[in-house]
N, C-alpha and C positions, 0 to 999 in steps of 0.2 A: 296401591292398588289392592283391594281386598279380593284375594284369591279364593276366599270362602264362598264368594258370590258367584263363582263359576259352577256350572252344572256338574254333578258327581261324574258323568261320563268325561267331561273335559279335564276335570282334576285326575282321574284315574290315568287317562292317556298321557297326560303331561308328565306325571311322576314316573310311569312306566317307560317313558321314553328316556328319562333322566337315568333310571336304573339301568337300562340296556346299553345306553351310548357310554355309560362310565364303567361298563365291564363288571357289573353286579349281578347279571342274570345273563341266561341264553336265550336263544329263539324259543326254545320249548319250556323253559323253567320260569318259576315263579308266578305269583298270583297276588292281587290287590283287591281289596274292598272297602267301601264306604257304607256306613250306615246313616241314612238320612233322617229327617225331624219326624217323618211318618213311621219309623221302623222298618222302611223298605232297605234292602242290601243290594248295593250295585257292586258287581264283581266281574273281573276279567273273564273272558271265556276260556273253555278247556281246548287244548290242542290248538292254539292259534298263534302265529308267528309274533312274537313280542317285539320284533324290530319293526313292524308295520302296523301296529295297533292304532286305531283310530277311534273317536268317540262312539261312533256308530257300533263298534263291536262289542261295546260294554253290555252286559245282561243285568237286568233289574228283577230280582228275587222278592215278590211280595210277602207280606207277613203271613199269608195263607199257603204258601209253597209253591205258587205258580210263578212263571218267570215270562219276562218279555224280552224279546231280542232275536237276532238273527242267528245267534249261536247258543250252544249249550253252556251252562255255567262251568267253571272251573271244578275239576274234579275234586279239588281240596276245599270245595265251599264248606262241607260239614265241619271243619275245624273253625273257620271264620264265624260260622253261625254259633257255634258252641262257645266262643269266646265272648261273643256279644251278649248271649244270654246270661253269662255270670260276671260280666263287667260292664254295667251301665254307664261307665264313664269313659269307655272307648267308643270311638266312632270310625275308626279306621285301622286296618290291619295290612301288614305287607309281609309277604313270605317270599324268600329267594334263596339261591344258592351261591352267595359271593365267595370267592376263592379263599380269602383269609378265614372267614368264619367258617366254611366247610372243613378248613384244616383243623380248627378246633373240634368241629363236630365228629370227625372221624378218628381223632385222638381221644375223644370223650374229655374234652377239657372246657373250661369256662374262661373266657378272657377277663383280666383283672382291669376293671374300669377306674382304679385308683392311679392310672398312670400319669393322668392331667386331669385338673379340676373339671373341664368341659365334658370329658367322657363320663364322669361320674354324674355330673348334673343332668345329661341327656339321656344315658342308658340306665344309671342306677345299678343296683346289684342285678346279675343276670341269672336267670333261670335255666333248668335242665329238663328236658323232656325225653322219658325213654322212647326207644324206637317202636313204631307201630306201622302197619302196612299203610302206604299213601292212599289218601282218599277214603280210608274206613273211619267208621264212627270211633273205634278204638283210639285211632291217631287224634281225633277230635277231643275224645276225653283226656288223653294224656297230655295235649298241650293246655287245654282249658283249665284243668286241675292246678297247673303250674301258675297260669294267669290269675286263678281265683285266689292265690296266695299273695297277690299283690305284685307279681313281677310284670313288667313291661316290654322286657326283652328275654327271649328264650332261645336257646340252643336246642335244635332237635338232634337226638342222637343219630349219627350216620346218616344225616339228612341236609340240614341247612339251618336257617334261623327264621324266626317270626318275632314281628314286634307290633305293638299296638300304640295308639295315640288318640289324644281327644279330637284331632283333626288329621287329614292326610298329610299335610305339610309338617306337622309335629312328628308324626310316625316316620316320615322320611327322614328328619334329621336324626332321629334315633337310630334309625337303620344305617344310614351313611356313617354315622359317628361310630356305631359299634365295628363296622367293618374296618373304619380307620384305625380305631383302637387295636383290633386284632393284628392288622397289617403292621402297625408300628411295633408290636410285641415280638412278632415274627422276625422282623428286620433287626431288632435289638438283640434277639437270640443268636444271630450270626456275629454279633460283636461281643458275646460273651454273657449276655442276660440283661435284665433290667431291674430298676429300682422304683417301687410305687410310693406314693404318698400316704401319708396317715389320714385318718379321717378327720383329726384336729387341724392339720395343715389345709385341707380342703375347705373346712369350716371357715378358717381363717380368711382364705380368698374369697368365699363367698359373702362374708360379712364386711368386707372392706368398704370404706366410705368413698364412693365414686360420684356423689351428687355435686352438681356446681349450681349456683344461683342461676335464675332465668332472666333472659334478656327482657327488656320492656318492649323494645322495637328492634326489628331485624330488617336490615336493607341488602337486597341480593343485587351486587354490582356485576357488571359485565364480566370482570376478571374472576370474580367469585364463582359465577355460573360456568366460566371454562373449566375451573378447578373440579366442579361437581361432575361435570362430564367426565374428566380424566379419571377421577376416582371410579366412578360408576364403570367405565369401559375397562379398567384394569381389574376390578373385583371380578367382572365377568369373565375376563381372561384367566385370571387366577383360578376360578371355580372350573372352568373348562379344561383346565391343565392339571386339575387335582391338586394345585399348590394351596388350595383353600376348599374347605366344604361348607355345607350350609349351616353348621353349628358353630364354626371356628374361624377367627381372623378378623383383624383390624387394619384398616389403611386410612392414613391421614397426610394432608398436605399444607405446608405453611402457606398462609395467604398474605397478610400484611404484617410486619413486624412480628409478634408472637401469636398473633390470631391465626387460626387453622380451621379447616374442616376435616371431620372424621365420620367414619361409618357409625350407624347407631347400634344399640345394644339389642339382644334378643332376635331381631328380624333375621329370617332365612336369608343367608348371603347371595344365594343364588337368584333371588328375587328383589333384591335391593333397588330401588329407583331414584333417579336424580332427588326427588323432594324428600327422600327418607335421610340423606346425609345432613349431618348437624353442623352448624356454623357455631365456633367458639370465638367469642370477641370480648376483650377485655376480661377474660376469666369467667364469662357467663356463657350458659348454653342457649341455643336457639329456642325460642319460645315454644312449648308444647311438644319438644323433642328430648329424647334422652340419649346421649352418647354412649360408645363402648365403654366397658368397664375399664378399659386402659386408659382413659381419657387424661387422668391425672399424671400417669407416666409419659405419654406424650407430650403433654403440657411441659413437663419439667425437662424433657429433651429439648424441645425448641428454644426454651429459655436459657439454657446452660450450653447450647450448641448453635451458634448462628450460622454455621455452613450447612447444617442439615434442613433440608427443605421437605423431605419426604420420608414417612415411616411406615413399614409394614411389619407386623407381627402375626405369625400365622404357624400352621402346624403340618406342614407336608410329611407324609410319612417316612421318607428317607432320613431327613435331618432330624426329626423327632426320634428316631431310632437311637440317635446319639444324645438327644435331650433326655431321653429316660435311661439310657444305659450309663451316662456320664463318661462315655468313651472320649478320647481327644479326636477331633475332627480334623484330619491332617489335610490342609490344603496345598501342600507342597507336592503336588501329584502331577499336573500339568500346569503350563503357564497361565492359561486363562483362570484357572482356580486361584491361583496365588494372586495374579494382578487384581481380580476383582474382589477377592474375599479377604486377602492377607490372612494373619492369623486370627482365629476365632476363639475369644475367651468364653468360659462359662460363667453365669451369674446363679448364684444360690436361689432357690426357690424362697419366696418371701421378701427378697430385697427389691422386688418390683411392686410391691403393694403400696398404693397412695403415693405414687410418684416419689419414692424414697431417692436419695442421692446416688446410691449404688449404680443404677442403670445409666443415668445421664452422664455419669463420671466414667462409665466403662465403654460408651460409644463416642466416636469423634470421626473426623475425616481420615484418620489414619486407622481406626478401628470401626469399619462401617457395620460389622456384624457381631452379634454376641448370642449365645443360646442361653436361654433362662431355663435352668433344669426343670424338667416334669411341667413345662408350661408353653413355650413357644420359642421359634426362632425370631430374632428382632434384626430387621435389615433397615438400613438407613441410605440416603443418598442426597444429590443436589437436586435431581429431577425424578420424576416416576418413572420414567424409562430406565435410568440408571439403577434406581432401587429395584424395580422388577427384574431387571437383568441379573442383578446379584441374587435375587431370590432363585431364579431359575438355575443359575449355575451353582448356587449352594445345593439344590435338590439333586441336580444331576451328577454333582460330585459325590454326594452322599450314597447315591445310589450305585455308583462305581465303586466306591470304598467297600460297601456292604457286599457287592458281588465278588469283589476282589479277594475276600477272605476264604472264598471257595476254591480259589486258584493257587494260593501260595502267600508268602510274606511280602508286604507291601515295600517297595524301594522308593523312597521319596527323592526328589530333587535335591542335589547337594548345595552347600552354602555358596559355593562359587557361582553357580547357575543362578541362585537366588539373588545374589549380588548383582549380576547381570541385568536380571529382570527389574530390580529395583532402579538401576542406574538408567535403564531405557525408558520403562514406562510409568515409574511411581515418583519421579523426582521433577 
């Protein structure tokens, strides 16, 4: 589905709904705009309920300054216009007050996007705009001056954040990724702090060889179509539960032998369709499609672990607090956590590139989850449901561990109790 063929009104209403329902703006806060091919700017209305926004509520501001619509344009329209005037490469702007980014705004700091490669890729370096009165021309100049320097993501002092993109869906990925980055850093601070990647490490990640030869012919069998639907359904579910965001995450399922299906690279995870999923057969990718950059890693895991039939690697903010802090993820907290997760090892960043042996040897039936430092959590299982359940339990457990640091010292389940759990549930 080419979402760019939707009318600007529909695109804006769709993305505002995602932002609102995912807790990244309030009823009265935030605004979105799109510049169309004729130079008109479509923008959310001022003072209107963001939780009930519909396409008919979107306002069109013409190039001559007149506007069409049943509402007034957003009071923040001046800075949208100022950004477009200085950045012809940007055709969409999002502004809101998501909680984690506001935390950075009010302490006047910028989130470090080098915590994982994807945050650096989608957000780049983050700019900082000095405070000016909301809705004023001065605010427009303060923000647009930073965008003019080449920044696409800007923290607004004591206000919120604003991002731009070549289209609205890219802007949303940037916006959501930046909030994820901020949330992960805040969570990691409760664990003692985080460690970021060097630019050289990120460059090595981006330059990895992920290409596979292309299949000449592809057959979609009934069982293959069933797997496509299962992957599609659980990707949607993961995004809905904030276990995966639009720019991060890979899901695959074993099909026949070592052949498998995997999510594609680059596409917005929230809008992946059945036809976007890529078949990998005999080491070749489905014709005309490009699999996730993790494809060789998943391929190696399936080849070396016949008991594994599903893999999810993603970056939920709780688990990634451990992934960027490198603090031990203690699973001996409640029975469910240990039974489903067992002990979780760390894998060094870099050992997961190009399907190296370290990761396939680290995961198994006995060790179904591993955390790749500054990259992702890797979850495996016999079925999609088992794998997804483990992912949920991992994130719930991570959040409980993080919050427990504010209450006192953790007291883990004892060895005798662990032995009882192993004897009853794991043998």
